Kinemage of the C-alpha trace (Angstrom):
@kinemage 1
@onewidth
@group {chain A} dominant
@subgroup {mainchain}
@vectorlist {calphas} color= white
{ca unk a 1} P -28.843 -5.213 60.022
{ca unk a 2} L -28.064 -1.738 58.717
{ca unk a 3} L -25.183 -3.121 56.644
{ca unk a 4} L -27.243 -5.871 55.060
{ca unk a 5} L -30.161 -3.533 54.340
{ca unk a 6} L -27.875 -1.186 52.391
{ca unk a 7} L -26.348 -4.048 50.436
{ca unk a 8} L -29.794 -5.340 49.479
{ca unk a 9} L -30.891 -1.865 48.396
{ca unk a 10} L -27.784 -1.385 46.269
{ca unk a 11} L -28.110 -4.832 44.664
{ca unk a 12} L -31.710 -3.965 43.814
{ca unk a 13} L -30.565 -0.647 42.358
{ca unk a 14} L -28.043 -2.249 40.025
{ca unk a 15} L -30.408 -4.985 38.897
{ca unk a 16} L -33.076 -2.440 38.027
{ca unk a 17} L -30.846 0.296 36.609
{ca unk a 18} L -27.935 -1.277 34.754
{ca unk a 19} L -29.105 0.422 31.547
{ca unk a 20} L -29.270 3.826 33.305
{ca unk a 21} L -25.553 4.441 33.363
{ca unk a 22} L -24.762 7.805 31.845
{ca unk a 23} L -22.652 8.577 28.814
{ca unk a 24} L -18.954 8.858 29.569
{ca unk a 25} L -18.770 12.200 27.793
{ca unk a 26} L -21.532 13.749 29.909
{ca unk a 27} L -20.800 16.565 32.414
{ca unk a 28} L -21.956 14.443 35.374
{ca unk a 29} L -19.653 11.556 34.477
{ca unk a 30} L -16.706 13.953 34.083
{ca unk a 31} L -17.545 15.635 37.380
{ca unk a 32} L -17.700 12.333 39.310
{ca unk a 33} L -14.516 11.091 37.646
{ca unk a 34} L -12.793 14.259 38.846
{ca unk a 35} L -14.185 13.851 42.378
{ca unk a 36} L -12.960 10.253 42.494
{ca unk a 37} L -9.496 11.274 41.293
{ca unk a 38} L -9.220 14.105 43.822
{ca unk a 39} L -10.382 11.980 46.746
{ca unk a 40} L -7.872 9.232 46.108
{ca unk a 41} L -4.960 11.122 44.582
{ca unk a 42} L -5.023 14.100 46.926
{ca unk a 43} L -6.478 12.425 49.981
{ca unk a 44} L -5.585 8.722 49.950
{ca unk a 45} L -2.341 8.752 47.933
{ca unk a 46} L -0.896 11.989 49.351
{ca unk a 47} L -2.431 11.693 52.820
{ca unk a 48} L -4.252 15.041 52.860
{ca unk a 49} L -6.381 14.036 55.838
{ca unk a 50} L -8.108 17.421 56.010
{ca unk a 51} L -9.337 16.966 52.450
{ca unk a 52} L -10.540 13.421 53.168
{ca unk a 53} L -12.375 14.533 56.309
{ca unk a 54} L -14.369 17.199 54.457
{ca unk a 55} L -15.072 14.801 51.554
{ca unk a 56} L -16.946 12.167 53.577
{ca unk a 57} L -20.325 12.404 55.260
{ca unk a 58} L -20.624 12.510 59.050
{ca unk a 59} L -22.572 9.238 58.798
{ca unk a 60} L -20.182 7.554 56.352
{ca unk a 61} L -20.681 3.794 55.963
{ca unk a 62} L -17.686 1.867 54.620
{ca unk a 63} L -17.987 -1.843 53.769
{ca unk a 64} L -14.824 -3.876 53.139
{ca unk a 65} L -14.976 -7.591 52.294
{ca unk a 66} L -11.750 -8.253 54.223
{ca unk a 67} L -11.626 -5.471 56.828
{ca unk a 68} L -15.269 -5.390 57.913
{ca unk a 69} L -17.633 -2.475 58.484
{ca unk a 70} L -16.231 0.949 59.380
{ca unk a 71} L -17.961 4.165 60.354
{ca unk a 72} L -16.475 7.579 59.577
{ca unk a 73} L -14.246 7.699 62.623
{ca unk a 74} L -12.788 4.213 62.139
{ca unk a 75} L -12.363 4.719 58.387
{ca unk a 76} L -10.306 7.899 58.812
{ca unk a 77} L -8.371 6.370 61.670
{ca unk a 78} L -7.353 3.324 59.602
{ca unk a 79} L -6.329 5.465 56.648
{ca unk a 80} L -4.091 7.494 58.944
{ca unk a 81} L -2.580 4.432 60.649
{ca unk a 82} L -2.355 1.923 57.811
{ca unk a 83} L -1.939 4.112 54.736
{ca unk a 84} L -0.136 7.233 55.929
{ca unk a 85} L 2.074 6.060 58.795
{ca unk a 86} L 5.103 5.037 56.683
{ca unk a 87} L 5.971 7.489 53.860
{ca unk a 88} L 8.944 5.332 52.800
{ca unk a 89} L 6.642 2.444 51.860
{ca unk a 90} L 3.369 4.084 50.897
{ca unk a 91} L 0.252 2.239 49.618
{ca unk a 92} L -1.351 4.123 46.731
{ca unk a 93} L -4.489 3.562 44.670
{ca unk a 94} L -4.946 3.768 40.889
{ca unk a 95} L -8.309 3.468 39.177
{ca unk a 96} L -8.357 1.060 36.229
{ca unk a 97} L -8.945 3.202 33.177
{ca unk a 98} L -12.314 2.774 31.427
{ca unk a 99} L -13.722 0.644 34.279
{ca unk a 100} L -15.795 3.419 35.826
{ca unk a 101} L -19.573 3.692 35.478
{ca unk a 102} L -21.896 6.350 36.900
{ca unk a 103} L -25.616 6.006 37.693
{ca unk a 104} L -27.475 9.232 38.621
{ca unk a 105} L -29.866 9.347 41.601
{ca unk a 106} L -33.048 11.423 41.310
{ca unk a 107} L -35.785 12.463 43.728
{ca unk a 108} L -38.919 13.790 42.030
{ca unk a 109} L -36.870 14.531 38.954
{ca unk a 110} L -34.145 16.414 40.829
{ca unk a 111} L -30.581 15.080 40.861
{ca unk a 112} L -29.401 14.594 44.437
{ca unk a 113} L -26.544 12.107 44.036
{ca unk a 114} L -24.933 9.366 42.005
{ca unk a 115} L -23.617 5.830 42.335
{ca unk a 116} L -20.124 5.314 40.961
{ca unk a 117} L -18.591 1.876 40.367
{ca unk a 118} L -15.407 0.482 38.862
{ca unk a 119} L -12.197 -1.371 39.570
{ca unk a 120} L -8.963 -0.166 41.123
{ca unk a 121} L -5.488 -1.454 41.869
{ca unk a 122} L -3.277 -0.859 44.890
{ca unk a 123} L 0.475 -0.394 44.695
{ca unk a 124} L 3.336 0.004 47.142
{ca unk a 125} L 5.405 3.103 46.407
{ca unk a 126} L 9.000 3.284 47.603
{ca unk a 127} L 11.475 6.086 47.001
{ca unk a 128} L 13.523 5.747 43.802
{ca unk a 129} L 11.745 2.479 42.890
{ca unk a 130} L 8.956 1.517 40.522
{ca unk a 131} L 5.520 1.077 42.066
{ca unk a 132} L 4.828 -2.589 42.907
{ca unk a 133} L 1.317 -3.941 42.314
{ca unk a 134} L -0.132 -5.288 45.541
{ca unk a 135} L -3.725 -6.161 44.684
{ca unk a 136} L -6.937 -5.360 42.868
{ca unk a 137} L -10.575 -4.876 43.861
{ca unk a 138} L -13.940 -3.479 42.820
{ca unk a 139} L -15.505 -0.391 44.341
{ca unk a 140} L -18.923 1.212 44.568
{ca unk a 141} L -19.257 4.750 45.925
{ca unk a 142} L -22.425 6.722 46.695
{ca unk a 143} L -21.911 10.463 46.207
{ca unk a 144} L -24.432 12.941 47.620
{ca unk a 145} L -24.565 16.613 46.689
{ca unk a 146} L -24.983 18.836 49.760
{ca unk a 147} L -24.893 22.635 49.626
{ca unk a 148} L -23.464 22.441 46.112
{ca unk a 149} L -20.591 20.142 47.153
{ca unk a 150} L -20.086 16.412 46.496
{ca unk a 151} L -19.478 14.215 49.545
{ca unk a 152} L -19.307 10.435 49.996
{ca unk a 153} L -22.034 8.760 52.033
{ca unk a 154} L -21.302 5.063 51.336
{ca unk a 155} L -18.351 3.044 50.053
{ca unk a 156} L -18.190 -0.644 49.169
{ca unk a 157} L -14.752 -2.166 48.515
{ca unk a 158} L -14.942 -5.836 47.551
{ca unk a 159} L -13.588 -8.712 45.448
{ca unk a 160} L -10.048 -8.065 46.686
{ca unk a 161} L -7.539 -10.366 45.004
{ca unk a 162} L -3.816 -10.786 44.594
{ca unk a 163} L -1.877 -9.499 41.549
{ca unk a 164} L -2.478 -11.490 38.400
{ca unk a 165} L -5.626 -13.169 39.717
{ca unk a 166} L -9.143 -12.594 38.418
{ca unk a 167} L -12.593 -13.898 39.112
{ca unk a 168} L -12.877 -15.289 35.592
{ca unk a 169} L -9.458 -16.945 35.611
{ca unk a 170} L -9.959 -18.372 39.067
{ca unk a 171} L -13.449 -19.625 38.259
{ca unk a 172} L -12.951 -20.901 34.709
{ca unk a 173} L -13.368 -24.487 35.839
{ca unk a 174} L -16.648 -23.580 37.524
{ca unk a 175} L -17.755 -21.587 34.471
{ca unk a 176} L -17.183 -24.636 32.270
{ca unk a 177} L -18.903 -26.928 34.756
{ca unk a 178} L -21.954 -24.690 35.125
{ca unk a 179} L -22.360 -24.459 31.341
{ca unk a 180} L -21.468 -28.109 30.610
{ca unk a 181} L -18.517 -27.197 28.375
{ca unk a 182} L -16.135 -30.191 28.017
{ca unk a 183} L -13.140 -28.273 26.647
{ca unk a 184} L -12.087 -24.640 26.368
{ca unk a 185} L -9.237 -23.093 24.418
{ca unk a 186} L -8.513 -19.518 25.450
{ca unk a 187} L -5.989 -17.037 24.050
{ca unk a 188} L -5.345 -13.487 25.274
{ca unk a 189} L -3.569 -10.858 23.158
{ca unk a 190} L -2.210 -7.745 24.876
{ca unk a 191} L -0.131 -5.009 23.276
{ca unk a 192} L -0.194 -6.959 20.018
{ca unk a 193} L 1.316 -10.109 21.576
{ca unk a 194} L -0.179 -13.444 22.605
{ca unk a 195} L 0.391 -13.262 26.354
{ca unk a 196} L -1.738 -16.152 27.564
{ca unk a 197} L -2.807 -19.548 26.187
{ca unk a 198} L -5.010 -21.866 28.219
{ca unk a 199} L -6.545 -25.177 27.165
{ca unk a 200} L -8.785 -26.807 29.762
{ca unk a 201} L -10.712 -30.077 29.792
{ca unk a 202} L -10.101 -33.292 27.861
{ca unk a 203} L -9.558 -34.340 24.268
{ca unk a 204} L -12.140 -37.112 24.330
{ca unk a 205} L -13.577 -37.317 27.837
{ca unk a 206} L -10.526 -39.235 29.108
{ca unk a 207} L -7.226 -37.792 27.838
{ca unk a 208} L -6.112 -34.422 29.245
{ca unk a 209} L -5.590 -31.576 26.807
{ca unk a 210} L -2.278 -29.844 26.149
{ca unk a 211} L -1.477 -26.304 25.008
{ca unk a 212} L -1.125 -27.488 21.385
{ca unk a 213} L -4.378 -29.466 21.336
{ca unk a 214} L -6.050 -29.141 17.949
{ca unk a 215} L -9.605 -27.832 17.483
{ca unk a 216} L -11.905 -27.796 14.488
{ca unk a 217} L -12.737 -24.068 14.356
{ca unk a 218} L -15.550 -24.175 11.755
{ca unk a 219} L -15.987 -20.759 10.088
{ca unk a 220} L -12.835 -19.295 11.622
{ca unk a 221} L -11.496 -20.876 8.433
{ca unk a 222} L -12.856 -17.927 6.449
{ca unk a 223} L -10.518 -15.206 7.806
{ca unk a 224} L -7.529 -17.413 6.936
{ca unk a 225} L -8.797 -17.891 3.391
{ca unk a 226} L -9.461 -14.159 3.167
{ca unk a 227} L -5.889 -13.364 4.192
{ca unk a 228} L -4.529 -15.741 1.536
{ca unk a 229} L -6.430 -13.822 -1.134
{ca unk a 230} L -5.524 -10.413 0.322
{ca unk a 231} L -1.873 -11.421 0.608
{ca unk a 232} L -1.902 -12.273 -3.097
{ca unk a 233} L -3.525 -8.890 -3.801
{ca unk a 234} L -0.768 -7.192 -1.774
{ca unk a 235} L 1.864 -9.054 -3.800
{ca unk a 236} L 0.293 -7.878 -7.059
{ca unk a 237} L -0.673 -11.422 -8.058
{ca unk a 238} L -4.441 -11.113 -7.641
{ca unk a 239} L -7.018 -8.373 -8.209
{ca unk a 240} L -9.627 -7.612 -5.572
{ca unk a 241} L -12.197 -6.446 -8.127
{ca unk a 242} L -11.398 -8.664 -11.135
{ca unk a 243} L -14.357 -10.859 -12.181
{ca unk a 244} L -13.845 -14.385 -10.902
{ca unk a 245} L -15.246 -15.835 -14.129
{ca unk a 246} L -11.787 -15.267 -15.622
{ca unk a 247} L -10.732 -18.332 -13.609
{ca unk a 248} L -13.861 -20.232 -12.592
{ca unk a 249} L -17.535 -20.505 -13.554
{ca unk a 250} L -19.670 -22.935 -11.610
{ca unk a 251} L -21.708 -25.110 -14.013
{ca unk a 252} L -24.870 -24.499 -11.952
{ca unk a 253} L -24.837 -20.754 -12.746
{ca unk a 254} L -23.042 -20.763 -16.107
{ca unk a 255} L -26.161 -19.509 -17.914
{ca unk a 256} L -26.939 -16.793 -15.362
{ca unk a 257} L -25.302 -13.488 -16.409
{ca unk a 258} L -24.978 -12.450 -12.754
{ca unk a 259} L -21.941 -14.735 -12.434
{ca unk a 260} L -19.956 -12.084 -14.325
{ca unk a 261} L -20.380 -9.717 -11.374
{ca unk a 262} L -18.688 -11.967 -8.814
{ca unk a 263} L -15.408 -10.591 -7.428
{ca unk a 264} L -13.103 -11.338 -4.508
{ca unk a 265} L -14.336 -8.202 -2.734
{ca unk a 266} L -17.936 -9.413 -2.870
{ca unk a 267} L -16.967 -12.889 -1.667
{ca unk a 268} L -14.966 -11.630 1.327
{ca unk a 269} L -17.751 -9.241 2.367
{ca unk a 270} L -20.534 -11.803 1.789
{ca unk a 271} L -22.303 -9.977 -1.029
{ca unk a 272} L -22.328 -12.762 -3.652
{ca unk a 273} L -26.086 -13.324 -3.427
{ca unk a 274} L -25.484 -17.050 -2.808
{ca unk a 275} L -27.145 -19.063 -0.017
{ca unk a 276} L -24.850 -20.295 2.732
{ca unk a 277} L -24.693 -23.750 1.116
{ca unk a 278} L -26.185 -25.106 -2.098
{ca unk a 279} L -27.452 -28.231 -0.368
{ca unk a 280} L -29.957 -25.982 1.404
{ca unk a 281} L -31.757 -25.613 -1.961
{ca unk a 282} L -34.292 -28.269 -2.895
{ca unk a 283} L -32.325 -29.298 -5.996
{ca unk a 284} L -28.958 -29.007 -4.154
{ca unk a 285} L -27.718 -26.731 -6.949
{ca unk a 286} L -26.022 -23.373 -6.641
{ca unk a 287} L -28.129 -20.351 -7.526
{ca unk a 288} L -28.352 -16.637 -6.864
{ca unk a 289} L -30.881 -15.404 -4.326
{ca unk a 290} L -29.861 -11.772 -4.863
{ca unk a 291} L -27.879 -9.866 -7.439
{ca unk a 292} L -24.174 -9.784 -6.465
{ca unk a 293} L -23.396 -6.584 -4.575
{ca unk a 294} L -27.044 -5.842 -3.804
{ca unk a 295} L -26.995 -6.808 -0.115
{ca unk a 296} L -25.283 -8.779 2.629
{ca unk a 297} L -25.954 -12.512 2.874
{ca unk a 298} L -23.538 -14.816 4.677
{ca unk a 299} L -22.291 -17.540 2.356
{ca unk a 300} L -19.827 -20.370 2.610
{ca unk a 301} L -20.436 -21.067 -1.074
{ca unk a 302} L -18.872 -17.720 -1.929
{ca unk a 303} L -15.597 -18.733 -0.273
{ca unk a 304} L -15.621 -22.085 -2.038
{ca unk a 305} L -16.168 -20.254 -5.321
{ca unk a 306} L -13.116 -18.105 -4.564
{ca unk a 307} L -11.073 -21.194 -3.677
{ca unk a 308} L -11.707 -22.764 -7.070
{ca unk a 309} L -10.775 -19.530 -8.849
{ca unk a 310} L -7.529 -19.261 -6.875
{ca unk a 311} L -6.612 -22.887 -7.436
{ca unk a 312} L -7.237 -22.595 -11.178
{ca unk a 313} L -5.179 -19.412 -11.418
{ca unk a 314} L -2.168 -20.662 -9.444
{ca unk a 315} L -2.421 -24.400 -10.194
{ca unk a 316} L -2.110 -25.218 -6.478
{ca unk a 317} L -4.690 -26.320 -3.974
{ca unk a 318} L -5.647 -24.012 -1.101
{ca unk a 319} L -3.603 -25.983 1.420
{ca unk a 320} L -0.443 -25.403 -0.617
{ca unk a 321} L -1.195 -21.693 -1.006
{ca unk a 322} L -1.823 -21.432 2.723
{ca unk a 323} L 1.454 -23.173 3.516
{ca unk a 324} L 3.412 -20.765 1.342
{ca unk a 325} L 1.624 -17.550 2.265
{ca unk a 326} L 0.394 -17.988 5.859
{ca unk a 327} L 1.228 -21.185 7.755
{ca unk a 328} L 4.962 -21.427 7.121
{ca unk a 329} L 5.800 -17.691 7.468
{ca unk a 330} L 3.861 -17.518 10.744
{ca unk a 331} L 5.131 -20.890 12.023
{ca unk a 332} L 1.610 -22.317 12.301
{ca unk a 333} L 2.810 -25.922 12.530
{ca unk a 334} L -0.445 -27.358 13.906
{ca unk a 335} L -2.837 -25.895 11.325
{ca unk a 336} L -4.317 -27.317 8.134
{ca unk a 337} L -7.364 -27.389 5.860
{ca unk a 338} L -6.962 -31.107 5.244
{ca unk a 339} L -6.121 -34.131 7.366
{ca unk a 340} L -2.402 -34.705 6.796
{ca unk a 341} L 0.821 -35.542 8.579
{ca unk a 342} L 0.780 -32.149 10.284
{ca unk a 343} L -2.435 -33.003 12.093
{ca unk a 344} L -1.677 -35.329 15.012
{ca unk a 345} L -4.814 -37.372 15.714
{ca unk a 346} L -3.582 -37.844 19.275
{ca unk a 347} L -4.160 -34.128 19.919
{ca unk a 348} L -7.584 -33.656 18.315
{ca unk a 349} L -10.370 -32.265 20.514
{ca unk a 350} L -13.601 -34.238 19.999
{ca unk a 351} L -16.852 -32.305 19.476
{ca unk a 352} L -20.088 -32.990 21.403
{ca unk a 353} L -23.806 -32.354 21.052
{ca unk a 354} L -25.889 -30.721 23.793
{ca unk a 355} L -26.260 -34.072 25.553
{ca unk a 356} L -22.475 -34.570 25.433
{ca unk a 357} L -22.672 -37.343 22.869
{ca unk a 358} L -19.550 -37.221 20.659
{ca unk a 359} L -19.658 -36.354 16.960
{ca unk a 360} L -17.434 -38.060 14.443
{ca unk a 361} L -14.263 -36.054 13.788
{ca unk a 362} L -14.185 -34.344 10.387
{ca unk a 363} L -11.218 -35.461 8.297
{ca unk a 364} L -11.286 -33.513 5.040
{ca unk a 365} L -9.263 -34.871 2.142
{ca unk a 366} L -9.678 -31.664 0.125
{ca unk a 367} L -9.580 -28.080 1.451
{ca unk a 368} L -12.799 -26.274 2.291
{ca unk a 369} L -12.248 -22.513 2.105
{ca unk a 370} L -15.120 -21.778 4.498
{ca unk a 371} L -15.122 -24.519 7.112
{ca unk a 372} L -13.306 -27.187 9.141
{ca unk a 373} L -9.845 -25.646 9.560
{ca unk a 374} L -7.907 -27.614 12.198
{ca unk a 375} L -5.694 -25.450 14.423
{ca unk a 376} L -4.438 -24.752 17.931
{ca unk a 377} L -5.051 -21.685 20.098
{ca unk a 378} L -1.407 -20.672 19.795
{ca unk a 379} L -1.380 -21.047 16.001
{ca unk a 380} L -4.544 -19.020 15.554
{ca unk a 381} L -3.122 -16.478 17.969
{ca unk a 382} L -0.068 -16.134 15.726
{ca unk a 383} L -2.403 -15.548 12.800
{ca unk a 384} L -4.414 -12.859 14.621
{ca unk a 385} L -1.239 -11.103 15.795
{ca unk a 386} L -0.028 -10.997 12.188
{ca unk a 387} L -3.354 -9.498 11.105
{ca unk a 388} L -3.383 -6.937 13.927
{ca unk a 389} L 0.241 -5.923 13.409
{ca unk a 390} L -0.171 -5.965 9.597
{ca unk a 391} L 2.652 -8.377 8.883
{ca unk a 392} L 1.016 -9.800 5.745
{ca unk a 393} L -0.599 -7.023 3.720
{ca unk a 394} L 0.319 -3.785 2.008
{ca unk a 395} L -0.886 -0.635 3.760
{ca unk a 396} L -3.620 -0.001 1.176
{ca unk a 397} L -4.966 -3.544 1.319
{ca unk a 398} L -4.848 -3.521 5.127
{ca unk a 399} L -7.016 -0.401 5.156
{ca unk a 400} L -9.427 -2.019 2.667
{ca unk a 401} L -9.689 -5.046 4.963
{ca unk a 402} L -10.770 -2.813 7.881
{ca unk a 403} L -13.117 -0.662 5.794
{ca unk a 404} L -16.896 -0.992 5.989
{ca unk a 405} L -17.867 -2.941 2.889
{ca unk a 406} L -21.497 -3.640 3.844
{ca unk a 407} L -23.713 -2.939 6.852
{ca unk a 408} L -25.177 -5.982 8.615
{ca unk a 409} L -26.940 -4.285 11.553
{ca unk a 410} L -26.644 -1.113 13.634
{ca unk a 411} L -22.956 -0.422 14.385
{ca unk a 412} L -21.911 -3.690 12.747
{ca unk a 413} L -20.449 -4.246 9.274
{ca unk a 414} L -18.506 -6.738 7.208
{ca unk a 415} L -15.072 -5.773 5.993
{ca unk a 416} L -12.944 -8.159 3.973
{ca unk a 417} L -12.923 -11.471 5.815
{ca unk a 418} L -13.803 -9.993 9.225
{ca unk a 419} L -16.875 -8.521 10.854
{ca unk a 420} L -16.457 -4.963 12.155
{ca unk a 421} L -17.980 -3.567 15.344
{ca unk a 422} L -18.098 0.227 15.562
{ca unk a 423} L -17.256 0.909 19.216
{ca unk a 424} L -17.258 4.704 18.888
{ca unk a 425} L -14.391 7.164 19.291
{ca unk a 426} L -12.793 5.849 16.073
{ca unk a 427} L -12.363 2.409 17.648
{ca unk a 428} L -13.363 -0.843 15.975
{ca unk a 429} L -13.244 -4.530 16.781
{ca unk a 430} L -12.536 -7.096 14.062
{ca unk a 431} L -14.240 -10.403 14.707
{ca unk a 432} L -15.371 -13.713 13.320
{ca unk a 433} L -17.138 -16.728 14.754
{ca unk a 434} L -17.539 -20.364 13.891
{ca unk a 435} L -20.438 -22.711 14.592
{ca unk a 436} L -20.847 -26.305 13.518
{ca unk a 437} L -21.675 -29.676 15.024
{ca unk a 438} L -19.632 -29.822 18.212
{ca unk a 439} L -17.938 -26.484 17.485
{ca unk a 440} L -18.459 -22.957 18.791
{ca unk a 441} L -15.558 -20.566 18.336
{ca unk a 442} L -15.101 -16.812 18.218
{ca unk a 443} L -12.224 -14.308 18.019
{ca unk a 444} L -11.799 -10.553 18.421
{ca unk a 445} L -8.960 -8.141 17.746
{ca unk a 446} L -8.983 -4.432 18.586
{ca unk a 447} L -6.431 -2.606 16.392
{ca unk a 448} L -6.466 0.610 18.436
{ca unk a 449} L -5.756 -0.945 21.850
{ca unk a 450} L -3.951 -3.966 20.329
{ca unk a 451} L -6.030 -6.389 22.387
{ca unk a 452} L -7.360 -9.727 21.243
{ca unk a 453} L -9.379 -12.675 22.475
{ca unk a 454} L -9.635 -16.265 21.207
{ca unk a 455} L -12.366 -18.626 22.446
{ca unk a 456} L -12.559 -22.232 21.223
{ca unk a 457} L -15.200 -24.633 22.570
{ca unk a 458} L -16.163 -28.162 21.506
{ca unk a 459} L -19.891 -28.415 22.132
{ca unk a 460} L -23.081 -27.248 20.427
{ca unk a 461} L -23.871 -24.740 23.192
{ca unk a 462} L -20.329 -23.429 23.690
{ca unk a 463} L -21.541 -19.909 22.926
{ca unk a 464} L -23.131 -19.725 26.388
{ca unk a 465} L -19.817 -18.652 27.941
{ca unk a 466} L -18.949 -16.004 25.331
{ca unk a 467} L -20.532 -13.047 27.105
{ca unk a 468} L -18.742 -13.563 30.422
{ca unk a 469} L -15.349 -13.971 28.755
{ca unk a 470} L -15.775 -11.103 26.294
{ca unk a 471} L -16.872 -8.649 28.986
{ca unk a 472} L -14.097 -9.661 31.329
{ca unk a 473} L -11.127 -9.826 28.982
{ca unk a 474} L -12.121 -6.918 26.714
{ca unk a 475} L -13.553 -4.665 29.429
{ca unk a 476} L -15.548 -1.681 28.229
{ca unk a 477} L -14.976 -2.642 24.600
{ca unk a 478} L -16.341 -6.091 25.364
{ca unk a 479} L -19.461 -4.588 26.926
{ca unk a 480} L -20.014 -2.484 23.789
{ca unk a 481} L -19.613 -5.564 21.591
{ca unk a 482} L -22.213 -7.465 23.626
{ca unk a 483} L -24.540 -4.453 23.540
{ca unk a 484} L -24.305 -4.251 19.743
{ca unk a 485} L -24.753 -7.997 19.365
{ca unk a 486} L -27.825 -8.191 21.638
{ca unk a 487} L -29.427 -4.884 20.621
């Protein structure tokens, strides 16, 4: 009963105090991080049993999801027998960087301890060989300060799993089932490379998906269009700040002098002053709601305006420009703005409403610069890798793309074609989402850590699985993104 009582208390603690975790630059966090490192590196990894003995409480309680409950005596005995008995094949522990969290414990306003949680990995170390990963788990440690010294009173070690396995990966099918998601496309970028592509579910409720299944990605079209324009800027063929009326003036706003202020920069950062779509107006005509450059307002019309200017300048439609500048160089063979021979109807993922009734598949005959791009996870992954690794732009234009053009909310901005999350410590995330009938998609790339995440779903409520995937695959950065988004 003692074991279960402690577990209940700790579950209650985390549910009530998840927002009480302390800043990772605080003295207490640094102190506990040091204590954790010393306990495992000096004690566990190097078998300093004397150090381990003085670091744990006389009434230590250790809970292991595979090895059962252990008191102080049994815990130290098993470390000595199982961890330290064979120096030629030594298990060692490494904490996963950035996984640690610390929650202070107070009594009448006085700090008496802290709860520390995180994830760690276990390796087998052999002489003259590289360490071999043996498994991974989560840990929760209760530290108590006695006579000015930190000691461990309780340890929980749980969710042990084999190398390469994860609770999200193992439970993706259940995640989709619980959230009624028919189909998921998932791409993982690590170290600037697409390391994992998964497509789960069916194309149409009957036919199984394949890795090159094709999704409508809605507004994930916009970053591709943005990169076409920025690529042309990098090549010296287009000017980021040249008035677009040199190449196109929409008849609906021809008599409004504000049209002279429209530029590519304002389009890509959503500062045109246009509504999202003209059909949202009572007369279905395009008009300005704000002066261009005055404020942020998301607009698909702005991207369509840019498309017409580009097509008039280069005498090619957007599909042709994309083929020359993006699709062909990056080998995106399953991507297109329009329904053509490159789009295999036998690989199209059908979209569904919340009741899982299918929508009719969009088959555009002309490009839409803001919506309805058809692509695969792998193709869009190639695109994001090229953006992250700056394979398409000049250095100056690349920096402009990542610069804060306009603030949209606290710690969130629009750059050129991508949203920017300010994650602190000079780290940003570039992102964009897409939402339409039967479509919910979102992507992230983190230039500093060279990570990325692609999520494609084919149902109106596909966004319901975003948080779990973002937190898991992007770790601490993912948690910051969710915090900014839900603030």
